[in-house]
KEGU-605165 format. One record per residue (C-alpha): x, y, z. Coordinates in steps of 0.2 Angstrom, whole numbers, padded with zeros to 4 digits. Example, Ala and Ser with C-alpha at 12.3 -4.5 7.8 and 13.67 -1.06 7.14 Angstrom:
BEGIN
<px=0062, py=-0022, pz=0039>
<px=0068, py=-0005, pz=0036>
end
This chain:
BEGIN
<px=-0009, py=0065, pz=-0110>
<px=-0019, py=0079, pz=-0097>
<px=-0035, py=0074, pz=-0106>
<px=-0032, py=0056, pz=-0105>
<px=-0029, py=0058, pz=-0085>
<px=-0044, py=0070, pz=-0082>
<px=-0058, py=0059, pz=-0093>
<px=-0057, py=0045, pz=-0079>
<px=-0061, py=0061, pz=-0062>
<px=-0076, py=0061, pz=-0054>
<px=-0083, py=0079, pz=-0060>
<px=-0084, py=0079, pz=-0039>
<px=-0067, py=0080, pz=-0037>
<px=-0063, py=0095, pz=-0051>
<px=-0074, py=0105, pz=-0042>
<px=-0066, py=0101, pz=-0024>
<px=-0048, py=0101, pz=-0032>
<px=-0053, py=0119, pz=-0036>
<px=-0063, py=0125, pz=-0019>
<px=-0048, py=0116, pz=-0009>
<px=-0037, py=0127, pz=-0017>
<px=-0046, py=0143, pz=-0016>
<px=-0052, py=0140, pz=0003>
<px=-0037, py=0144, pz=0010>
<px=-0035, py=0143, pz=0031>
<px=-0043, py=0155, pz=0043>
<px=-0042, py=0155, pz=0062>
<px=-0056, py=0147, pz=0070>
<px=-0064, py=0149, pz=0089>
<px=-0058, py=0134, pz=0097>
<px=-0071, py=0123, pz=0101>
<px=-0079, py=0120, pz=0120>
<px=-0074, py=0102, pz=0122>
<px=-0073, py=0093, pz=0138>
<px=-0065, py=0077, pz=0139>
<px=-0079, py=0062, pz=0137>
<px=-0080, py=0047, pz=0149>
<px=-0075, py=0033, pz=0142>
<px=-0085, py=0015, pz=0150>
<px=-0073, py=0003, pz=0143>
<px=-0052, py=0000, pz=0142>
<px=-0043, py=0005, pz=0126>
<px=-0033, py=-0011, pz=0120>
<px=-0013, py=-0008, pz=0114>
<px=-0014, py=-0004, pz=0096>
<px=0000, py=-0010, pz=0084>
<px=0015, py=-0002, pz=0090>
<px=0026, py=0004, pz=0077>
<px=0046, py=0004, pz=0076>
<px=0054, py=0020, pz=0083>
<px=0058, py=0035, pz=0074>
<px=0067, py=0045, pz=0087>
<px=0082, py=0038, pz=0092>
<px=0084, py=0053, pz=0102>
<px=0075, py=0066, pz=0107>
<px=0072, py=0078, pz=0093>
<px=0080, py=0066, pz=0083>
<px=0069, py=0056, pz=0068>
<px=0070, py=0042, pz=0056>
<px=0060, py=0041, pz=0043>
<px=0064, py=0033, pz=0023>
<px=0078, py=0026, pz=0032>
<px=0085, py=0044, pz=0032>
<px=0090, py=0054, pz=0050>
<px=0088, py=0072, pz=0054>
<px=0087, py=0084, pz=0068>
<px=0072, py=0095, pz=0073>
<px=0085, py=0109, pz=0075>
<px=0092, py=0104, pz=0056>
<px=0074, py=0104, pz=0047>
<px=0062, py=0113, pz=0057>
<px=0042, py=0108, pz=0055>
<px=0041, py=0114, pz=0039>
<px=0059, py=0108, pz=0033>
<px=0066, py=0115, pz=0019>
<px=0074, py=0103, pz=0008>
<px=0067, py=0087, pz=0016>
<px=0057, py=0075, pz=0005>
<px=0037, py=0079, pz=0007>
<px=0034, py=0062, pz=0013>
<px=0049, py=0063, pz=0027>
<px=0039, py=0081, pz=0033>
<px=0023, py=0071, pz=0033>
<px=0030, py=0060, pz=0044>
<px=0038, py=0071, pz=0056>
<px=0021, py=0078, pz=0059>
<px=0011, py=0060, pz=0060>
<px=0020, py=0057, pz=0076>
<px=0019, py=0040, pz=0076>
<px=0033, py=0039, pz=0088>
<px=0021, py=0041, pz=0102>
<px=0013, py=0024, pz=0102>
<px=0032, py=0016, pz=0098>
<px=0036, py=-0002, pz=0104>
<px=0047, py=0008, pz=0118>
<px=0038, py=0024, pz=0120>
<px=0036, py=0024, pz=0139>
<px=0056, py=0026, pz=0139>
<px=0053, py=0044, pz=0130>
<px=0038, py=0050, pz=0138>
<px=0047, py=0068, pz=0144>
<px=0053, py=0068, pz=0126>
<px=0034, py=0064, pz=0118>
<px=0028, py=0078, pz=0131>
<px=0041, py=0091, pz=0126>
<px=0039, py=0087, pz=0107>
<px=0019, py=0090, pz=0111>
<px=0024, py=0108, pz=0118>
<px=0034, py=0111, pz=0105>
<px=0023, py=0107, pz=0088>
<px=0009, py=0117, pz=0096>
<px=0020, py=0133, pz=0101>
<px=0028, py=0131, pz=0084>
<px=0011, py=0127, pz=0073>
<px=-0001, py=0141, pz=0079>
<px=-0007, py=0148, pz=0061>
<px=-0015, py=0135, pz=0054>
<px=-0004, py=0135, pz=0039>
<px=0012, py=0124, pz=0032>
<px=0014, py=0105, pz=0029>
<px=0007, py=0100, pz=0049>
<px=-0008, py=0110, pz=0044>
<px=-0011, py=0099, pz=0030>
<px=-0028, py=0089, pz=0030>
<px=-0019, py=0071, pz=0029>
<px=-0002, py=0073, pz=0044>
<px=-0016, py=0084, pz=0054>
<px=-0028, py=0068, pz=0053>
<px=-0013, py=0055, pz=0059>
<px=-0007, py=0065, pz=0070>
<px=-0024, py=0068, pz=0078>
<px=-0026, py=0049, pz=0080>
<px=-0007, py=0047, pz=0087>
<px=-0012, py=0061, pz=0100>
<px=-0027, py=0051, pz=0106>
<px=-0021, py=0035, pz=0106>
<px=-0008, py=0042, pz=0118>
<px=-0019, py=0049, pz=0129>
<px=-0030, py=0033, pz=0130>
<px=-0014, py=0022, pz=0132>
<px=-0014, py=0033, pz=0151>
<px=-0006, py=0050, pz=0146>
<px=-0010, py=0065, pz=0150>
<px=-0012, py=0078, pz=0138>
<px=-0011, py=0099, pz=0144>
<px=-0025, py=0110, pz=0141>
<px=-0017, py=0120, pz=0128>
<px=-0015, py=0104, pz=0121>
<px=-0032, py=0097, pz=0120>
<px=-0035, py=0113, pz=0113>
<px=-0025, py=0113, pz=0100>
<px=-0031, py=0096, pz=0096>
<px=-0050, py=0101, pz=0096>
<px=-0042, py=0115, pz=0084>
<px=-0035, py=0105, pz=0074>
<px=-0053, py=0093, pz=0072>
<px=-0062, py=0108, pz=0065>
<px=-0048, py=0115, pz=0053>
<px=-0047, py=0096, pz=0048>
<px=-0068, py=0097, pz=0047>
<px=-0067, py=0111, pz=0034>
<px=-0054, py=0106, pz=0023>
<px=-0060, py=0087, pz=0020>
<px=-0051, py=0077, pz=0004>
<px=-0064, py=0076, pz=-0007>
<px=-0053, py=0080, pz=-0020>
<px=-0041, py=0065, pz=-0018>
<px=-0054, py=0053, pz=-0011>
<px=-0047, py=0035, pz=-0007>
<px=-0036, py=0033, pz=0008>
<px=-0035, py=0049, pz=0011>
<px=-0053, py=0055, pz=0015>
<px=-0054, py=0037, pz=0025>
<px=-0039, py=0045, pz=0038>
<px=-0049, py=0061, pz=0039>
<px=-0066, py=0053, pz=0044>
<px=-0057, py=0042, pz=0056>
<px=-0048, py=0056, pz=0062>
<px=-0065, py=0065, pz=0067>
<px=-0072, py=0049, pz=0073>
<px=-0059, py=0047, pz=0087>
<px=-0062, py=0065, pz=0093>
<px=-0079, py=0065, pz=0091>
<px=-0078, py=0052, pz=0105>
<px=-0064, py=0057, pz=0114>
<px=-0070, py=0074, pz=0118>
<px=-0089, py=0079, pz=0120>
<px=-0097, py=0096, pz=0118>
<px=-0107, py=0103, pz=0103>
<px=-0096, py=0103, pz=0090>
<px=-0093, py=0084, pz=0092>
<px=-0110, py=0082, pz=0086>
<px=-0105, py=0086, pz=0068>
<px=-0088, py=0078, pz=0068>
<px=-0096, py=0060, pz=0073>
<px=-0112, py=0064, pz=0059>
<px=-0098, py=0066, pz=0046>
<px=-0084, py=0053, pz=0050>
<px=-0101, py=0039, pz=0051>
<px=-0106, py=0046, pz=0036>
<px=-0089, py=0044, pz=0026>
<px=-0084, py=0030, pz=0034>
<px=-0098, py=0019, pz=0031>
<px=-0098, py=0026, pz=0014>
<px=-0082, py=0023, pz=0010>
<px=-0081, py=0005, pz=0018>
<px=-0095, py=0001, pz=0003>
<px=-0082, py=0010, pz=-0010>
<px=-0066, py=0006, pz=-0007>
<px=-0067, py=-0013, pz=0000>
<px=-0070, py=-0024, pz=-0012>
<px=-0080, py=-0041, pz=-0012>
<px=-0064, py=-0051, pz=-0009>
<px=-0059, py=-0042, pz=0004>
<px=-0046, py=-0030, pz=-0006>
<px=-0045, py=-0010, pz=-0002>
<px=-0048, py=-0005, pz=-0021>
<px=-0031, py=0005, pz=-0026>
<px=-0025, py=-0012, pz=-0026>
<px=-0008, py=-0009, pz=-0017>
<px=-0003, py=-0023, pz=-0002>
<px=0004, py=-0007, pz=0008>
<px=-0013, py=0004, pz=0009>
<px=-0024, py=-0012, pz=0012>
<px=-0012, py=-0015, pz=0025>
<px=-0014, py=0004, pz=0033>
<px=-0034, py=0003, pz=0030>
<px=-0035, py=-0013, pz=0038>
<px=-0027, py=-0007, pz=0055>
<px=-0037, py=0010, pz=0052>
<px=-0055, py=-0003, pz=0054>
<px=-0047, py=-0012, pz=0069>
<px=-0040, py=0006, pz=0079>
<px=-0059, py=0011, pz=0077>
<px=-0069, py=-0005, pz=0081>
<px=-0057, py=-0005, pz=0097>
<px=-0062, py=0014, pz=0098>
<px=-0080, py=0009, pz=0097>
<px=-0080, py=-0005, pz=0110>
<px=-0069, py=0006, pz=0121>
<px=-0085, py=0018, pz=0121>
<px=-0099, py=0007, pz=0117>
<px=-0116, py=0013, pz=0115>
<px=-0111, py=0031, pz=0119>
<px=-0119, py=0040, pz=0104>
<px=-0130, py=0033, pz=0091>
<px=-0127, py=0020, pz=0078>
<px=-0113, py=0013, pz=0084>
<px=-0116, py=-0005, pz=0087>
<px=-0122, py=-0005, pz=0069>
<px=-0104, py=0004, pz=0064>
<px=-0096, py=-0010, pz=0076>
<px=-0103, py=-0021, pz=0067>
<px=-0099, py=-0017, pz=0047>
<px=-0081, py=-0014, pz=0053>
<px=-0080, py=-0033, pz=0062>
<px=-0088, py=-0040, pz=0043>
<px=-0077, py=-0027, pz=0033>
<px=-0062, py=-0036, pz=0043>
<px=-0064, py=-0052, pz=0043>
<px=-0065, py=-0049, pz=0024>
<px=-0049, py=-0038, pz=0024>
<px=-0040, py=-0050, pz=0034>
<px=-0042, py=-0064, pz=0023>
<px=-0037, py=-0054, pz=0008>
<px=-0020, py=-0051, pz=0015>
<px=-0015, py=-0068, pz=0021>
<px=-0017, py=-0071, pz=0001>
<px=-0005, py=-0057, pz=-0006>
<px=0008, py=-0061, pz=0007>
<px=0024, py=-0072, pz=0005>
<px=0029, py=-0086, pz=0016>
<px=0041, py=-0075, pz=0022>
<px=0027, py=-0069, pz=0031>
<px=0027, py=-0048, pz=0024>
<px=0019, py=-0041, pz=0009>
<px=0021, py=-0041, pz=-0011>
<px=0027, py=-0027, pz=-0021>
<px=0011, py=-0021, pz=-0030>
<px=0008, py=-0004, pz=-0035>
<px=0016, py=0006, pz=-0022>
<px=0021, py=-0006, pz=-0009>
<px=0036, py=-0004, pz=0003>
<px=0042, py=-0014, pz=0018>
<px=0042, py=-0005, pz=0034>
<px=0028, py=0008, pz=0032>
<px=0013, py=-0003, pz=0036>
<px=0015, py=-0013, pz=0050>
<px=0020, py=-0031, pz=0046>
<px=0005, py=-0044, pz=0044>
<px=0009, py=-0053, pz=0059>
<px=0006, py=-0038, pz=0071>
<px=-0010, py=-0034, pz=0060>
<px=-0016, py=-0052, pz=0066>
<px=-0010, py=-0051, pz=0081>
<px=-0023, py=-0034, pz=0086>
<px=-0035, py=-0042, pz=0076>
<px=-0034, py=-0060, pz=0088>
<px=-0032, py=-0047, pz=0105>
<px=-0049, py=-0038, pz=0100>
<px=-0058, py=-0053, pz=0099>
<px=-0057, py=-0059, pz=0081>
<px=-0052, py=-0078, pz=0075>
<px=-0036, py=-0075, pz=0062>
<px=-0026, py=-0092, pz=0057>
<px=-0008, py=-0091, pz=0064>
<px=-0004, py=-0105, pz=0048>
<px=0001, py=-0099, pz=0031>
<px=-0012, py=-0098, pz=0018>
<px=-0006, py=-0115, pz=0007>
<px=-0022, py=-0113, pz=-0003>
<px=-0023, py=-0106, pz=-0020>
<px=-0036, py=-0092, pz=-0023>
<px=-0043, py=-0082, pz=-0035>
<px=-0046, py=-0065, pz=-0028>
<px=-0060, py=-0061, pz=-0043>
<px=-0063, py=-0043, pz=-0039>
<px=-0045, py=-0034, pz=-0033>
<px=-0039, py=-0047, pz=-0049>
<px=-0026, py=-0054, pz=-0039>
<px=-0020, py=-0073, pz=-0040>
<px=-0011, py=-0082, pz=-0027>
<px=-0008, py=-0099, pz=-0032>
<px=0001, py=-0112, pz=-0019>
<px=0007, py=-0129, pz=-0017>
<px=0019, py=-0136, pz=-0005>
<px=0035, py=-0128, pz=-0009>
<px=0031, py=-0113, pz=-0019>
<px=0019, py=-0097, pz=-0020>
<px=0017, py=-0087, pz=-0036>
<px=0005, py=-0072, pz=-0032>
<px=-0001, py=-0066, pz=-0052>
<px=-0006, py=-0046, pz=-0057>
<px=-0021, py=-0049, pz=-0067>
<px=-0030, py=-0035, pz=-0062>
<px=-0035, py=-0015, pz=-0064>
<px=-0022, py=-0004, pz=-0060>
<px=-0033, py=0004, pz=-0047>
<px=-0049, py=0012, pz=-0047>
<px=-0050, py=0025, pz=-0062>
<px=-0052, py=0042, pz=-0053>
<px=-0037, py=0039, pz=-0041>
<px=-0026, py=0027, pz=-0048>
<px=-0012, py=0040, pz=-0039>
<px=-0002, py=0024, pz=-0032>
<px=-0003, py=0013, pz=-0048>
<px=0012, py=0005, pz=-0059>
<px=0013, py=0000, pz=-0074>
<px=0014, py=-0019, pz=-0068>
<px=-0003, py=-0026, pz=-0078>
<px=0003, py=-0045, pz=-0079>
<px=0017, py=-0045, pz=-0068>
<px=0020, py=-0056, pz=-0055>
<px=0030, py=-0063, pz=-0039>
<px=0037, py=-0081, pz=-0033>
<px=0041, py=-0088, pz=-0018>
<px=0052, py=-0106, pz=-0017>
<px=0055, py=-0114, pz=-0001>
<px=0049, py=-0100, pz=0009>
<px=0062, py=-0086, pz=0000>
<px=0060, py=-0074, pz=-0013>
<px=0066, py=-0077, pz=-0030>
<px=0056, py=-0065, pz=-0041>
<px=0051, py=-0047, pz=-0034>
<px=0043, py=-0033, pz=-0043>
<px=0056, py=-0015, pz=-0043>
<px=0048, py=-0010, pz=-0026>
<px=0045, py=0011, pz=-0019>
<px=0060, py=0020, pz=-0013>
<px=0052, py=0038, pz=-0016>
<px=0035, py=0047, pz=-0020>
<px=0047, py=0063, pz=-0026>
<px=0043, py=0068, pz=-0044>
<px=0060, py=0058, pz=-0050>
<px=0067, py=0049, pz=-0063>
<px=0069, py=0039, pz=-0047>
<px=0050, py=0040, pz=-0045>
<px=0048, py=0036, pz=-0064>
<px=0057, py=0022, pz=-0065>
<px=0048, py=0012, pz=-0049>
<px=0033, py=0013, pz=-0058>
<px=0036, py=0010, pz=-0077>
<px=0034, py=-0008, pz=-0086>
<px=0052, py=-0015, pz=-0088>
<px=0053, py=-0013, pz=-0067>
<px=0040, py=-0027, pz=-0067>
<px=0042, py=-0043, pz=-0067>
<px=0029, py=-0041, pz=-0085>
<px=0033, py=-0041, pz=-0102>
<px=0037, py=-0020, pz=-0112>
<px=0032, py=-0016, pz=-0130>
<px=0043, py=-0006, pz=-0140>
<px=0051, py=0004, pz=-0122>
<px=0032, py=0011, pz=-0119>
<px=0026, py=0008, pz=-0102>
<px=0010, py=-0003, pz=-0101>
<px=-0001, py=0010, pz=-0093>
<px=0004, py=0029, pz=-0096>
<px=0010, py=0034, pz=-0079>
<px=0018, py=0051, pz=-0078>
<px=0023, py=0065, pz=-0066>
<px=0023, py=0056, pz=-0047>
<px=0004, py=0051, pz=-0045>
<px=-0002, py=0054, pz=-0062>
<px=-0009, py=0040, pz=-0076>
<px=-0016, py=0044, pz=-0094>
<px=-0019, py=0028, pz=-0104>
<px=-0022, py=0014, pz=-0094>
<px=-0022, py=-0006, pz=-0096>
<px=-0038, py=-0015, pz=-0095>
<px=-0032, py=-0035, pz=-0091>
<px=-0044, py=-0046, pz=-0105>
<px=-0051, py=-0064, pz=-0106>
<px=-0045, py=-0068, pz=-0087>
<px=-0046, py=-0086, pz=-0085>
<px=-0041, py=-0095, pz=-0067>
<px=-0042, py=-0115, pz=-0066>
<px=-0036, py=-0118, pz=-0049>
<px=-0034, py=-0136, pz=-0045>
<px=-0027, py=-0148, pz=-0032>
<px=-0012, py=-0154, pz=-0043>
<px=-0009, py=-0139, pz=-0056>
<px=-0017, py=-0124, pz=-0059>
<px=-0017, py=-0113, pz=-0075>
<px=-0018, py=-0094, pz=-0077>
<px=-0020, py=-0085, pz=-0093>
<px=-0026, py=-0067, pz=-0096>
<px=-0022, py=-0051, pz=-0108>
<px=-0022, py=-0030, pz=-0106>
<px=-0024, py=-0020, pz=-0119>
<px=-0010, py=-0005, pz=-0112>
<px=0000, py=-0005, pz=-0129>
<px=-0016, py=-0002, pz=-0139>
<px=-0017, py=0016, pz=-0147>
<px=-0027, py=0028, pz=-0161>
<px=-0036, py=0012, pz=-0169>
<px=-0018, py=0002, pz=-0167>
<px=-0023, py=-0014, pz=-0159>
<px=-0009, py=-0022, pz=-0147>
<px=-0013, py=-0035, pz=-0135>
<px=-0001, py=-0043, pz=-0124>
<px=-0006, py=-0062, pz=-0118>
<px=0000, py=-0071, pz=-0104>
<px=-0002, py=-0090, pz=-0098>
<px=0006, py=-0096, pz=-0080>
<px=0006, py=-0117, pz=-0080>
<px=0008, py=-0118, pz=-0062>
<px=0013, py=-0137, pz=-0056>
<px=0021, py=-0146, pz=-0042>
<px=0040, py=-0142, pz=-0043>
<px=0040, py=-0129, pz=-0059>
<px=0031, py=-0114, pz=-0067>
<px=0030, py=-0110, pz=-0085>
<px=0026, py=-0092, pz=-0091>
<px=0021, py=-0091, pz=-0109>
<px=0021, py=-0074, pz=-0118>
<px=0015, py=-0067, pz=-0133>
<px=0010, py=-0052, pz=-0143>
<px=-0004, py=-0048, pz=-0153>
<px=0000, py=-0034, pz=-0166>
<px=0011, py=-0027, pz=-0180>
<px=0028, py=-0019, pz=-0180>
<px=0029, py=-0025, pz=-0160>
<px=0047, py=-0028, pz=-0151>
<px=0045, py=-0034, pz=-0135>
<px=0055, py=-0040, pz=-0117>
<px=0050, py=-0052, pz=-0104>
<px=0058, py=-0047, pz=-0088>
<px=0060, py=-0056, pz=-0072>
<px=0066, py=-0047, pz=-0056>
<px=0076, py=-0057, pz=-0045>
<px=0076, py=-0054, pz=-0025>
<px=0093, py=-0044, pz=-0020>
<px=0099, py=-0060, pz=-0011>
<px=0097, py=-0071, pz=-0026>
<px=0114, py=-0074, pz=-0038>
<px=0113, py=-0083, pz=-0054>
<px=0123, py=-0094, pz=-0062>
<px=0124, py=-0098, pz=-0083>
<px=0123, py=-0116, pz=-0083>
<px=0120, py=-0117, pz=-0101>
<px=0118, py=-0102, pz=-0116>
<px=0097, py=-0100, pz=-0110>
<px=0099, py=-0107, pz=-0091>
<px=0100, py=-0101, pz=-0077>
<px=0104, py=-0106, pz=-0060>
<px=0098, py=-0100, pz=-0042>
<px=0108, py=-0109, pz=-0027>
<px=0095, py=-0111, pz=-0016>
<px=0104, py=-0120, pz=0002>
<px=0101, py=-0139, pz=-0004>
<px=0093, py=-0137, pz=-0017>
<px=0093, py=-0130, pz=-0035>
<px=0081, py=-0117, pz=-0046>
<px=0084, py=-0117, pz=-0064>
<px=0078, py=-0104, pz=-0075>
<px=0077, py=-0109, pz=-0094>
<px=0072, py=-0100, pz=-0110>
<px=0064, py=-0111, pz=-0119>
<px=0057, py=-0100, pz=-0133>
<px=0064, py=-0081, pz=-0134>
<px=0082, py=-0076, pz=-0131>
<px=0086, py=-0071, pz=-0112>
<px=0103, py=-0061, pz=-0103>
<px=0104, py=-0056, pz=-0087>
<px=0107, py=-0040, pz=-0084>
<px=0113, py=-0028, pz=-0067>
<px=0097, py=-0017, pz=-0059>
<px=0090, py=-0012, pz=-0043>
<px=0077, py=-0014, pz=-0030>
<px=0068, py=-0004, pz=-0019>
<px=0063, py=-0014, pz=-0004>
<px=0058, py=0002, pz=0007>
<px=0056, py=0020, pz=0006>
<px=0074, py=0028, pz=0005>
<px=0083, py=0012, pz=0001>
<px=0089, py=0006, pz=-0019>
<px=0099, py=-0011, pz=-0018>
<px=0107, py=-0017, pz=-0032>
<px=0099, py=-0035, pz=-0041>
<px=0100, py=-0045, pz=-0054>
<px=0085, py=-0044, pz=-0070>
<px=0084, py=-0061, pz=-0082>
<px=0077, py=-0052, pz=-0099>
<px=0071, py=-0063, pz=-0113>
<px=0068, py=-0053, pz=-0130>
<px=0053, py=-0062, pz=-0136>
<px=0057, py=-0069, pz=-0155>
<px=0043, py=-0069, pz=-0168>
<px=0033, py=-0060, pz=-0155>
<px=0034, py=-0076, pz=-0142>
<px=0043, py=-0081, pz=-0127>
<px=0043, py=-0095, pz=-0115>
<px=0053, py=-0097, pz=-0096>
<px=0049, py=-0112, pz=-0085>
<px=0054, py=-0111, pz=-0068>
<px=0060, py=-0128, pz=-0061>
<px=0063, py=-0132, pz=-0042>
<px=0067, py=-0150, pz=-0043>
<px=0077, py=-0161, pz=-0056>
<px=0062, py=-0166, pz=-0068>
<px=0067, py=-0160, pz=-0087>
<px=0056, py=-0146, pz=-0091>
<px=0048, py=-0147, pz=-0109>
<px=0041, py=-0136, pz=-0120>
end
């Protein structure tokens, strides 16, 4: 398992993992910097939901605690909760102006209590997000005390010495974004290296991380949204500090091109309710809602349609497919689990899908409630928590620990035929093959006006397959016959019929947000002689095999 995990890493990651671990934080001289003149206004960015209900009390991951209880390094608190504590997102929340005195006291507290360059608050990722939030707060008209500015410069210098080359992906992108924010906010000798490093990394990572269809290469709609917000912030920053440093025009144009592509990808991966789908590590509430991102883009001068995308789309480079007609949306995962060298946010969800009918979510993947290495994390990453087929009780990709993957499923024979009246998608994967034993899962989606039929087939000896269809927690099923179940959707009926195989409904859970787990239902279909067929209709037309 370790060998299968390590073989995909870049040699540079192994080198940087060792050097990052051995290179301990050291006391640095405070960079000599001053505030840079800004020619144009900073436009208000995406406003986050308030996470500070009262002074020194914080609500993250659906869990509320006071700073007095947790301290900055948090004791028994979940690591992601503590990361959020150090981000300072509330500085730029919707009603932040009502808490200016509390925010000033909080910044003062952080500066006084975090002087040693050690602890969670000085780890590169929370440092990166905090730098950006403090600078956004200042650009919005708030003043930073001299000691806070010195701390901000020191945080940036420390970050520049501990960039996350061992992790790469969204972490390294966040590091580079913070360097650019400080390089433009300040001026002084240190800012030249911050700017050069930041521009080099952002330019390189945009080409590496944003694929040809506009999707982020980690293939998580949540992280795609986070990176898209990052690009909009950087474009906003370049507009505010227009031409004050070399290369800004080229960077702005590159950002603009990638933003346009990423907006269209996000529109394709949304449900009609306006929020993201649950593929890989995705949860609601952690990234801004797409509507807020699109409003921000329009404020910056980009043209973004306000209409729901009604067309089907093959997002070929990331591997996802959107099937759409007047009444239904199906989002299909015929994609690799992510980039080989950073699959940390991947789930064993190959050939899963989600379905909305008449604007209402019907089928959803299991979601994400935690990043801690717990049985709940393992369950949420497992194949059985997704709308796909589990074979012999195994995962289609060997997800383990909190962010590790050993053997990975590879999509094969992907065929996408999108038509105006009907569409067909078919794909296979080899995730269950091992040690010369060839096992393939084949799935076909036949999408027409009023119905979608899902046909599964297993190729391989001594295999027992189970197809699962996870329902949104708001959905309640009523059994109509031995092989059919009905969903009441106001005045409309949605019918699930098991054409081939044996079906039964079981209780399960869904994790729509971090720290939140709710009860739901799952239709489990045992494959008969290695095959099953399930037809979902949302009209009264009969469905035949």
